[in-house]
C-alpha positions as CSV (number, residue, x, y, z in Angstrom):
1,M,67.3,76.7,124.9
2,R,67.3,76.3,121.1
3,F,70.3,77.8,119.3
4,A,70.7,78.6,115.6
5,I,74.4,78.6,114.8
6,I,75.1,80.1,111.4
7,G,78.5,78.8,110.1
8,G,80.0,75.4,110.3
9,G,83.6,76.3,110.6
10,A,85.8,75.8,113.7
11,S,84.2,78.5,115.8
12,G,80.7,77.5,115.0
13,M,81.2,73.8,115.5
14,V,83.1,74.3,118.8
15,T,80.3,76.6,120.0
16,A,77.8,73.9,119.1
17,Y,79.9,71.4,121.1
18,Y,80.0,73.5,124.2
19,L,76.3,74.4,124.1
20,S,75.4,70.7,123.5
21,K,77.4,69.7,126.6
22,M,75.3,72.2,128.6
23,G,72.1,70.5,127.4
24,H,71.0,73.1,124.8
25,S,69.7,72.1,121.4
26,V,71.7,73.3,118.5
27,T,71.1,73.5,114.7
28,V,74.2,74.4,112.7
29,Y,73.5,76.0,109.3
30,E,76.4,75.9,106.8
31,K,76.0,77.4,103.3
32,Q,78.8,75.2,101.9
33,P,78.4,71.5,101.1
34,L,81.0,70.7,103.8
35,L,81.8,71.5,107.4
36,G,85.1,72.8,108.7
37,G,85.5,76.3,107.3
38,H,89.2,76.8,106.5
39,I,89.9,73.2,107.5
40,R,90.1,71.2,104.2
41,T,91.4,67.7,104.9
42,V,91.7,65.4,101.8
43,N,89.9,62.1,102.4
44,K,87.9,63.6,105.3
45,N,85.7,66.6,104.4
46,V,87.3,66.9,100.9
47,K,87.4,64.1,98.3
48,I,89.8,64.0,95.4
49,E,89.7,61.0,93.1
50,S,93.3,61.1,92.2
51,I,94.5,60.8,95.8
52,A,94.6,57.4,97.4
53,P,92.1,56.9,100.2
54,D,94.9,56.2,102.8
55,I,96.7,59.5,102.2
56,V,95.6,62.5,104.3
57,L,96.5,66.0,103.0
58,E,95.6,69.5,104.2
59,G,94.3,72.3,102.0
60,G,93.9,74.9,104.7
61,V,94.7,74.8,108.4
62,V,97.8,72.6,109.0
63,E,99.5,73.2,112.4
64,F,98.9,74.4,115.9
65,S,101.1,76.2,118.4
66,S,102.0,74.4,121.7
67,N,100.8,77.6,123.3
68,F,97.2,77.2,122.1
69,K,96.1,76.3,125.6
70,H,92.3,76.4,125.0
71,F,92.7,74.5,121.7
72,H,94.8,71.8,123.4
73,A,92.4,71.5,126.3
74,L,89.6,70.8,123.7
75,M,91.7,68.2,121.9
76,D,92.4,66.4,125.2
77,E,88.6,66.5,125.9
78,L,87.9,65.1,122.4
79,D,90.7,62.5,122.7
80,V,92.4,63.9,119.6
81,K,96.1,63.0,119.3
82,L,98.6,65.6,118.3
83,E,102.1,65.0,117.1
84,P,105.2,67.2,117.4
85,L,106.1,69.1,114.2
86,T,109.5,70.5,113.4
87,V,109.0,73.8,111.7
88,G,111.5,75.9,109.7
89,S,111.2,78.5,106.9
90,A,113.6,79.7,104.2
91,L,113.3,83.0,102.4
92,L,114.0,82.7,98.7
93,R,114.1,86.0,96.7
94,R,113.7,86.5,93.0
95,N,117.3,87.7,92.7
96,K,118.3,84.3,94.1
97,K,119.5,85.8,97.5
98,R,118.3,83.6,100.2
99,F,118.1,83.0,104.0
100,L,117.8,79.3,104.7
101,S,116.2,77.4,107.5
102,P,118.3,74.9,109.6
103,T,116.4,72.1,107.8
104,V,117.4,73.4,104.4
105,I,121.0,74.2,105.4
106,T,121.7,70.7,106.9
107,G,119.9,68.9,104.1
108,N,121.4,70.8,101.1
109,I,124.5,72.8,102.0
110,R,128.1,71.6,102.5
111,G,131.5,73.1,103.2
112,L,132.2,76.7,104.0
113,S,128.7,77.7,102.6
114,F,127.2,75.6,105.5
115,I,128.8,77.9,108.1
116,L,128.0,81.1,106.2
117,E,124.4,80.2,105.8
118,F,124.1,79.6,109.6
119,I,125.8,82.9,110.3
120,K,123.3,84.7,108.0
121,L,120.4,82.9,109.7
122,A,121.7,83.7,113.2
123,F,121.9,87.4,112.3
124,V,118.3,87.5,111.1
125,Y,117.1,85.6,114.2
126,L,118.9,87.9,116.6
127,S,117.8,91.1,114.9
128,A,114.1,90.0,114.6
129,N,114.1,88.8,118.2
130,W,115.6,92.1,119.4
131,L,112.7,93.9,117.8
132,L,110.2,91.5,119.3
133,L,111.8,91.8,122.8
134,Q,111.4,95.6,122.5
135,V,107.7,95.3,121.6
136,Y,107.2,92.5,124.2
137,L,108.2,94.9,127.0
138,K,105.7,97.5,125.9
139,P,102.1,97.5,127.2
140,S,99.6,96.1,124.6
141,S,97.7,99.4,124.9
142,L,100.5,101.2,123.1
143,L,99.9,99.1,120.0
144,R,96.2,99.7,119.8
145,D,94.9,101.5,116.7
146,K,98.3,101.5,115.1
147,P,99.2,99.8,111.8
148,F,101.9,97.2,111.5
149,S,103.8,99.6,109.2
150,D,104.7,101.7,112.2
151,Y,107.2,99.0,113.3
152,V,108.3,97.2,110.2
153,S,108.4,99.8,107.4
154,K,112.2,99.7,106.9
155,K,113.5,97.4,104.1
156,Q,115.4,95.0,106.3
157,V,115.5,91.2,106.3
158,K,114.2,91.0,109.8
159,N,111.1,93.0,108.9
160,T,110.6,91.0,105.7
161,W,110.7,87.8,107.8
162,L,108.2,89.2,110.4
163,K,105.8,90.3,107.6
164,L,106.0,86.9,105.9
165,F,105.2,85.2,109.2
166,T,102.2,87.5,109.5
167,M,101.2,86.8,105.9
168,Y,101.3,83.1,106.6
169,C,99.2,83.4,109.8
170,F,96.4,85.4,108.2
171,S,96.6,84.6,104.5
172,I,96.6,88.3,103.7
173,P,98.6,89.4,100.6
174,Y,102.1,90.6,101.4
175,K,101.5,93.9,99.7
176,T,98.7,94.8,102.2
177,I,100.2,93.3,105.3
178,M,101.5,96.7,106.5
179,K,97.9,97.8,107.0
180,I,97.0,95.2,109.5
181,P,96.7,96.2,113.2
182,A,100.1,96.1,115.1
183,E,98.2,94.8,118.1
184,L,97.1,91.7,116.2
185,A,100.5,90.9,114.6
186,F,102.6,91.4,117.7
187,N,100.2,89.4,119.8
188,I,100.9,86.5,117.5
189,F,104.7,87.0,117.9
190,R,104.5,87.4,121.7
191,R,102.5,84.2,122.2
192,Y,103.5,81.9,119.4
193,F,106.8,82.9,117.8
194,W,109.0,80.9,120.2
195,A,106.6,78.1,120.6
196,D,106.7,74.5,119.4
197,W,104.2,73.4,116.8
198,K,102.0,70.3,116.5
199,R,99.9,68.5,113.9
200,I,96.8,66.4,114.3
201,D,97.4,62.7,113.7
202,G,94.9,61.6,111.1
203,G,94.1,65.1,109.7
204,V,92.8,68.4,111.1
205,Y,89.2,67.6,110.3
206,S,89.4,64.7,112.7
207,Y,88.4,67.0,115.6
208,I,85.4,68.4,113.7
209,E,84.2,64.8,113.0
210,K,84.3,64.0,116.7
211,I,82.4,67.2,117.5
212,E,79.7,66.4,114.9
213,H,79.1,63.0,116.5
214,Q,78.5,64.6,119.9
215,L,76.1,67.4,119.0
216,N,72.7,67.7,120.6
217,G,71.0,68.7,117.4
218,N,71.4,68.9,113.6
219,V,73.8,70.0,110.9
220,I,72.3,71.4,107.7
221,L,74.6,71.8,104.8
222,N,73.9,74.0,101.6
223,A,71.8,76.2,103.8
224,N,70.2,79.1,102.0
225,I,69.4,81.8,104.6
226,R,67.5,84.8,103.3
227,G,67.6,86.8,106.5
228,I,67.3,86.8,110.3
229,T,64.9,88.8,112.4
230,R,64.9,89.2,116.2
231,S,62.3,90.1,118.8
232,D,61.7,89.9,122.5
233,K,60.5,86.3,122.0
234,G,63.7,85.1,120.2
235,I,64.9,84.9,116.6
236,N,63.4,83.8,113.3
237,V,65.6,82.4,110.5
238,K,64.1,82.8,107.1
239,F,65.2,80.5,104.2
240,G,65.3,80.8,100.5
241,D,62.2,78.7,100.1
242,D,60.1,81.2,102.1
243,T,60.0,78.9,105.2
244,Q,61.2,80.0,108.6
245,E,62.2,78.6,111.9
246,H,62.1,80.0,115.4
247,F,65.0,79.8,117.9
248,D,65.7,81.2,121.4
249,K,69.2,82.4,120.5
250,L,71.4,83.1,117.5
251,V,75.1,82.5,117.1
252,L,76.8,84.1,114.1
253,A,80.0,82.1,113.3
254,V,80.6,83.8,110.0
255,P,83.3,86.2,108.7
256,P,82.5,89.7,110.2
257,D,81.8,91.2,106.7
258,Q,78.8,88.8,106.4
259,V,77.1,89.8,109.6
260,L,75.0,92.7,108.3
261,S,73.9,90.8,105.2
262,L,72.4,88.1,107.4
263,L,70.6,90.4,109.9
264,S,67.3,91.9,108.5
265,D,67.1,94.3,111.5
266,P,70.7,95.3,112.5
267,T,70.9,97.8,115.3
268,E,72.8,101.1,115.0
269,Q,75.6,99.6,117.1
270,E,75.9,96.5,114.9
271,V,76.1,98.7,111.8
272,Q,78.8,100.7,113.4
273,F,80.8,97.6,114.6
274,F,80.6,95.6,111.4
275,T,80.5,98.0,108.5
276,P,84.3,98.5,108.5
277,W,85.0,94.8,108.1
278,K,85.8,93.7,104.5
279,K,86.5,90.3,103.1
280,N,89.8,88.7,102.1
281,I,89.8,85.8,99.7
282,A,92.8,83.5,100.0
283,T,93.4,80.7,97.6
284,T,95.6,77.8,98.5
285,V,96.9,75.3,95.9
286,L,97.5,71.6,96.6
287,H,100.1,70.4,94.1
288,M,102.8,67.9,93.4
289,D,105.3,70.0,91.4
290,P,108.9,68.8,92.1
291,L,110.4,71.8,90.3
292,V,109.3,74.6,92.5
293,Y,112.8,74.6,94.2
294,Q,114.8,73.8,91.1
295,G,116.1,77.3,90.5
296,Y,117.3,77.6,94.0
297,G,119.4,74.4,94.2
298,I,117.3,73.0,97.0
299,A,116.6,69.2,96.9
300,H,115.3,69.0,100.5
301,P,112.9,71.9,101.5
302,S,111.8,72.9,105.0
303,E,108.3,72.8,106.2
304,F,107.3,76.3,105.1
305,D,109.4,78.2,102.6
306,F,108.7,81.7,101.4
307,F,109.2,82.6,97.7
308,Q,109.3,86.0,96.0
309,T,107.9,86.1,92.5
310,K,106.8,88.8,90.1
311,E,103.4,88.8,91.8
312,G,104.9,89.2,95.3
313,W,105.6,86.9,98.2
314,G,104.0,83.6,98.8
315,Y,104.8,80.3,100.5
316,N,105.1,76.6,99.8
317,A,104.4,74.1,102.6
318,S,105.8,70.5,102.5
319,L,102.8,68.3,103.3
320,N,104.9,65.2,103.4
321,R,106.6,66.6,106.5
322,I,103.5,68.3,108.0
323,C,101.1,65.4,107.4
324,G,103.6,62.7,108.4
325,L,103.6,61.0,105.0
326,S,106.0,58.3,103.9
327,S,104.9,58.5,100.3
328,L,107.6,58.9,97.6
329,Q,105.3,61.4,95.8
330,H,105.9,64.8,97.2
331,Y,102.8,66.9,98.0
332,S,102.8,70.6,98.8
333,L,100.3,73.3,99.7
334,A,101.1,76.7,98.2
335,Y,99.9,80.3,98.5
336,N,100.5,83.0,95.9
337,I,103.3,81.3,94.0
338,D,101.2,80.2,91.0
339,S,103.9,81.2,88.5
340,L,106.2,78.6,90.0
341,I,103.8,75.7,89.7
342,A,103.1,73.8,86.4
343,K,99.4,73.6,85.8
344,E,99.5,69.9,85.2
345,N,100.9,69.4,88.7
346,I,98.0,71.2,90.4
347,I,95.7,68.8,92.3
348,Q,93.1,71.2,93.6
349,S,92.7,74.8,94.6
350,F,90.8,75.9,97.8
351,E,89.2,79.3,98.3
352,H,89.1,80.7,101.9
353,H,86.9,83.6,102.9
354,T,88.7,85.3,105.7
355,P,88.6,88.8,107.4
356,L,90.6,91.6,106.0
357,Y,92.2,92.9,109.1
358,T,92.6,96.7,109.2
359,V,93.1,99.1,112.0
360,E,89.6,100.6,111.5
361,A,87.8,97.3,111.6
362,F,89.9,95.9,114.5
363,H,89.1,99.0,116.6
364,Y,85.6,97.6,117.1
365,R,86.6,94.0,118.1
366,R,86.5,94.8,121.8
367,K,83.1,96.4,121.5
368,I,81.7,93.3,119.7
369,I,83.0,91.2,122.6
370,D,81.6,93.6,125.3
371,N,78.2,93.6,123.7
372,N,78.0,89.9,122.9
373,G,74.6,88.5,123.6
374,D,72.6,91.6,123.0
375,D,69.3,91.0,121.1
376,H,69.6,87.3,121.6
377,T,72.7,87.4,119.3
378,Y,76.2,86.0,119.9
379,H,79.3,86.4,117.8
380,V,82.1,83.9,117.6
381,G,85.1,83.7,115.4
382,A,88.9,83.7,115.5
383,Y,88.8,87.4,114.4
384,L,87.6,88.3,118.0
385,Y,90.9,87.1,119.5
386,D,94.1,86.0,117.8
387,G,92.8,85.2,114.3
388,L,93.9,81.6,114.6
389,Q,92.4,78.3,115.7
390,E,93.1,79.2,119.3
391,G,91.0,82.3,118.9
392,A,88.1,80.3,117.3
393,V,88.0,78.0,120.3
394,L,88.4,80.8,122.8
395,S,85.5,82.8,121.3
396,A,83.3,79.7,121.5
397,K,84.3,79.1,125.1
398,K,83.5,82.7,126.0
399,V,80.0,82.5,124.5
400,A,79.3,79.3,126.3
401,E,80.3,81.1,129.6
402,L,77.9,84.0,128.7
403,V,75.1,81.5,128.2
404,D,75.9,79.7,131.4
405,N,75.8,83.0,133.3
406,L,72.5,83.8,131.7
407,N,71.1,80.5,133.0
408,R,72.3,81.3,136.5
409,R,70.4,84.5,136.8
């Protein structure tokens, strides 16, 4: 069969890979001038003149849990090498109060303060883990259709820490994190909170490159799709130049808020399932500002540190650690800490269009999955599962299974 896959991010490309393996023909349409979606690897799918060609930096997706079983199975299949990554996070408040990671404590603190910082950290770990254990023992069904705020509304350090971890995972502003579905947040904690983390040797985009070379079909960048119509005979993709092309099946690998704008003939069910979804625009900043930590007396940061500014909470990620760089120049990736970064030290900003997870929108996730394949249309995306790269791969795998079952009938 011929498949039109709209969206060249992780879920779209992995779907194209699985369908190609099954012998189907795929055409991937991506409206951006590059593939990868939230994967922005400098000197791979992103070129920056000021960065030496032998330096690989990340502007989006950076790490992967050891519990991403579907993702790791795919990496093994593609022969993509992953390296262990030590991960720690410090919490740095505006009032200079702080809760430091083991990396920051051992690298910066001496004497009695060393012991006191570890005691503070142990208290936060134990209290947060106690809450997670309580939730872990509850059936997932009890979390459905409930906001995160039902569990982390009190002003406690453990709750701040859990909310910041959630903010990092989904790149949703801290001030709106309380509205996300509790089911989504605690699923992340249950599966990944105690896991080890890994990075991809040579950059995250490496696996997208390998997939592209193995596709049974084409990739079209800067695609201008005007609309998609469906009939008993298949689907027609109409383009901005008034041309159109016919396919047997459609895969929508786009943020859920874009689905209805692409479909010229949405069904009542599709309108119901996708109307509640809204967009979230997250901007990450690649920079080399050495003074971000100056006011906190930290010379050796951890991998991911959270900062509270006038604008709210954000984070700074040490790319030298995460990307395995030996460069003397320190590179970082930041989110929502613009006031701490000198403009002359900003290398580039990256905009990411992600789903805004709300209880109302997430309520329809299961129904989208249950009706996948109706009207020759399949939906893939991390939002259908855990919201991360594992969810993107799993959604692609599930669609490939549906197509395989269709062929067996």
